[in-house]
N, C-alpha and C positions, 0 to 999 in steps of 0.2 A: 603353773597354769599356763605362763606365757609359753614356755617350750613345748608344752602339749600342743598348743594352738599353732605354732611354726610347724610341727611335725604333721598335723592334720592338713595344713595348707600346702605342705611339700607333697604329701601323699596326693592330695586332690589334684594337684598341677601335673604329677606323674600319670593319674588315672587319664584326665583330660587328653594329655599328650599321646598316651597309647591309644585311646579311643578315636582320635581324629585320625592318627597316621594310619589304623586299623581301616578306618572307613575310607579313606581315599583309596588305599590299596583295593579296596572291594569293589568300589566306584570303577577303578580301572579294570578290574577282572571283569566286572558285570558287562562292559562294552565288548571283551573279548568271548564271552560264552552267551551273549545276548540273554541275560537273565535280569530281571528288575534288580536295581542295586539295593533296594531296601531290604529284599530277601538275604542278600549277603549281609547286610549291617546286622540284622537279627542272628544271623549263624555266627558272626563274630563275637556279638555278645554272649552267645552261649558258649562258645569256646574260650572266651577271655574271661567270661565270669566266673562266680562262686562256684557253679557246678561244672567248670572246666578246668582252666589252668590257674583260676583265681587270682589274675592279675589285675583285674578292674572290679569294682563293687560300690555301689552307692549306699551301702546300709548305714555308713556312719555319717552321712550328709544328706539327711533328709530335707533341709532347707533348700540346699543347692540342688538336690533332684527336682523338688518341687518348682524352684525357679525355671530350671532349663525346661521341664515340661510345661509350665504354664506360658511363659514367654515365648517358648518354641511353638506352641499351639497358636498363640495371638499372633505372631509374626507371619506364619504360614497363612492364615486366615487374611492378614493384611495383603500379603503377596496375591493369594487367590482373587480378593477384590479388585486389584489391579488389572488383571487378566479380564475382567468383565467388561464387555464393549456394550454400552446403554445403547447406543444406535442399533445394533442388530439384536440385542437383548428384547427390545421393545416388541419385535414381531413374535417372539416365544414367551413373552412374560408371563402369561398364564400357565403354560405347561411348567415353567421354571418354579413359579410359586406355589403351585399344586405340588410339583414333586419334592420342593424342599419343606413342604408343610404337612398335607394330607399324605404325602409318600412316606415321610419320615414317621408319621404316627401310624400308618398302616404296617410299615415294615417292622417297627418297634412291637406292636402288639403281636403281630402274627410270629414273629420270632420269639417274641416272650413267651408266647403260648406254647410253641414246641420247646422251648427250653424248660419251661414248668413241667411239661408232660414228661420230657425225655431225662432231664437232669435231676429231677424230684427236688427241687429248691422251691423256696417260696415264691409264690406268683410276683411280688413285688420286686425280688432280686432278680427273677427272670426278666421282667419288663426293663429293669435297669440294664441287664444284659443285652437286651434288643435295643436299646438306646444307644448304648456305647458303640455298637458296630452298625448303627443305622446309616451313617453318614458316608459318602464317599470321598475320594483322597485326592484334592487339587493338586497336590506336590508330586503325584504320579500323572494325573490325567491332563494337567496343564502342558508340561513337557511332550509328553505323548502325542497330544493332539494338535500342537503346534507343527508337528511333522507330518500330519497325515492329510492326504487330499480328498477331504469329505466336505459336504455342504457347509457353509458358515452357520446356517440355521441349526444343523445339528451338532456342530462344533461347540458353538456357543451356549446351545442347550446343556450339552454335557460338562463344560468347563463351569458355567454359571450355577448350575445344580450342585456341583461338587463344592462350590465355594458356600453357596447359600445352605444346603443341608449340613454342611460342617457347623455351621453357627447354630442352626435347629437342632442337630443331634447333641451339641453341648450344652443347649438350654435345657432340653428334655431330660439329658442325664441328671444335671443339677436338680432340675424340678423333682424327679423321683427320688434323688438322693434327700431333697429335702423332706420329702413325704416320709421317708424311711426315718429319717432322725426325728421329724416332728410326731410321727405316729399317727397322722389323721390324713384323710383324703376326701376331697370335694371335686367333682368334675367341675363346677361352674367356677370356684375359687382357683383351682389349679389353671384352667383356661385362661381366667384373667390375668393370673400372675404370668403366664407364660405370654400372653400379649403385652403386658406392661413392661416386662423385662426385655423383650425385643424391642418395642416401640420406643423404650427410653433408649435402648443401645444405639437405635437409629439415630435419635435426635442428637445423643453425645456424638456418635461418628460424625455426622454432617459437620457439627460445629468444630471438633477438633480438626478432622480432615480438611475442612477449607481453611481454618485458621493457619495450619501447619504449611498447606500449599501456597497460601498467600505469602507468609512470611519469606520463603525461599524462591519466590517467583521474580518476576520482572517488572511489577508494579511499583510506583513511587515510594511507598512505605514498607517495600519488602527488605528489611534491613538484614535478613540473614541469608540473603543471596550467596550461593557457593557451598552450602552445607545441607543439602537435600537428604543424603544418606543418614547423616547425624539426627537430624529433625524428625525424620521417618522413624527411627528407632524410639526417639523421645515422644513422638505421637502414638506410637502402639503402646508403650509403657504408661503414658498418661491417660489416653482415651480408655484403656482397659481400667485403670484404678479409678479414674472419675466414675465410669458407668458402675463398677462394683460398688463405690462408696454410697451410690444413689441406689443400690440394689437393683440395678438394671443389668443387662447382658454385657459384660466385657468383651466377650468373643464376637457379639453382633457388633459392637461400636468399632473394633478394630477391621472387622471386615468393610463396614461402610467407609471408614477412613480411606481404606485401599481403592474403594470404588472412586472416592472423590479425586485421589491421587492419580488414577488410572484414566480418568475422564476429566482432565483439566479445561480441556476446550469447552464442554458443556457448562461448566462453571465459570467460563470466561477467565481462566487462568492459564499461566504458561511459566515455563521454566527454560533456560538456555539449554540448547540442545548438548552442548558439551558436559554441562552439569548433570543433565539427565542421564547421559550415556555413563558417567562416573558412578552414579546412584545405582544404575541397574547392574552394573559391574560388581559394586559392593553388596548389593542384595542378593545376587546369585551366588557370592561366596558364603554370606551369611546363611542363606537358606541350606546350602550343602552342609555347613556345619552343624545346624540345628537338625537336620534330618538324620544325619549320622548319629548325632547324641540321642536323639528321642528313640531311635530304632535299636540302638546298641544298648541302651538302658533297658528297653523292653526284653530283649534279649537276655540280659542279664538276671531279669525278674522272673523268667519262666521257671516254674515249678515242677520238674519233671515227674516227680512223684505223683502230683496231681493230674498232670497231662496223661502220664501211663494209666492211671486210674480211670479217666475220663476221655480217652482219646477217641472211643468209638462212638460216644454219645454226642461228644463235640464235634466230630466229624459229619454226623447225621444232621446236627443242628444246622451246621454251616451249608449242606448241601440243601436242606429245606428252604434256608435263608436265601440260597442263590436262585433257586428253580421254582419257589413258591412265592416268597415274601417279596421279591424284588418284581417278579413279574406282575403280581395284584398290585403292586404299588405304582408301577408304571402305567397299567391299564387305567386304573380309575384316576390318574392324574392328567393323562394326556388325551383321554377320550372326550373330555370336557372343553377341550380346545379346538373348537371347530376353526378358529382363524390361522391356526399353524397348519393345517392341512397335512397332518403327519400320515405317510404310506406304512403299509404294514411291515415292511423291510426296515424302515426306520425305527419302528415300534420295538421290533425284534432286536436292532442293536442296542436301543435304549435299556433293553431288559438285561442285555448281556455286560454292558459296561458299568460297572458298579464295583470298583476296586476298594478294599478296606485298607486303610494306611495310617497317615500321621496323627489325626484327630483322635480316631479311637485307640491308638497306641498311647498317645498323650492321657487321654482320659483313663483308661485302664491303670495306667502308671501312677496317677493321683489316686485312684481308689485303693490301689495296694498300698501307697505310701499313708493313706488315710486309716488303713486296716479296716476297710469295710466288710462286712460279714461275706462271705461267697466271693470276695475278689479274686482268690485263687482260681475258683472254677471260671469266673468271668474272664481272667487273663488268659485261661487256657482256650477257651472258646475264642478269644479275640487273636490269639496268636495262630490258631488254626485257620480262621477267616483271612487273616492278612496272608499267610503264606500260600493258601489255595487262590484266593482272588487275585493276588499279584503274580504268582507262579504260572496261573493258568489263564485267568481274563485278560490281564494286562498284556501278557506275552503274545496272546492271540488276537488282540484287538484289530490290528491291520489285516491279519488273515481273514477274520470275520467280516471285516468291511469289504474286502475283495469278494468274498463268497456271494455276500448280499448284494453285490454290484452298487455300493454306494460311494465308491470312488469317483473323482471327477478329474 
């Protein structure tokens, strides 16, 4: 037994080593060929996984696989929360709130309806598919828009929506999954549970986020000063577990922790500049490793037999998702926000910026590891959505901004 455990541990270390090295090579290559790195991470997973060279595979490591996906999704949401600037966000808060709630619901139901008709699966599983791919990707959008010269209003809306709707998409996914497992559905009850999960997550996130930032800050009783990166990891782990223990949303909790940490001044907190820089460097390295792991794992889990059988239907669902579900969700979200004074060109741009990435990849990985019915079909559509939205929409974001004359 002990010898078998050692062999499994050694094999896992080999898999992790190959995964990270291949991911770094892909990241370097992506800069040379001007293609989003996550696309290459997925390709690496396909080539190195069970259906390729069979050098890596997580079939024997279900717990480790779940840990990587869950913690990875949580830490990326925390990082997305850190990028939200509450001062600027206040000007477009209604649009962001609606995009991350009503927009996610609209996208889920429209995409789910198309999936139901096209893929011929039960409606509840079609809605689960719609929920999985409903959110956008802060790990792609945040670095992309940091380097783009568009208005702060538009930039913060895109970044904030990607972070907020990741939490909303995750909550929606697990709400539908709960309906599948429970076998009953009530609109009122489901809405209340969604509100309770999100609200509870916000409260836990505020408490843990403030406590964690206070402990590493510059105030009198901040006795953990000097360890902001370590405490951030502990806060993400602890905040997620505490929220889930009380049946709240762990994903919402870690996102709020990120908001508190990223807006310390508003909460009358501060961290020494040098320590903050060390924390940011640590965070960026960890985020890169997490992104590599999640997308390579997704690549290893792609079932080409299923994808080959459903590729045409999956492609059609994704096209309708991009050109119907997203525009409709944007229109019904921003049209109600008169204060933001959105122009037609800005609305068009919001319709185009809807990249699918880390959170959907993590969610579909969880569904696969849980052996949820139709998870292979959901994985195939998610894979198609990631490749198309990142390969086409993310790659053309700067060009479309230029065409729409949104650059400043």
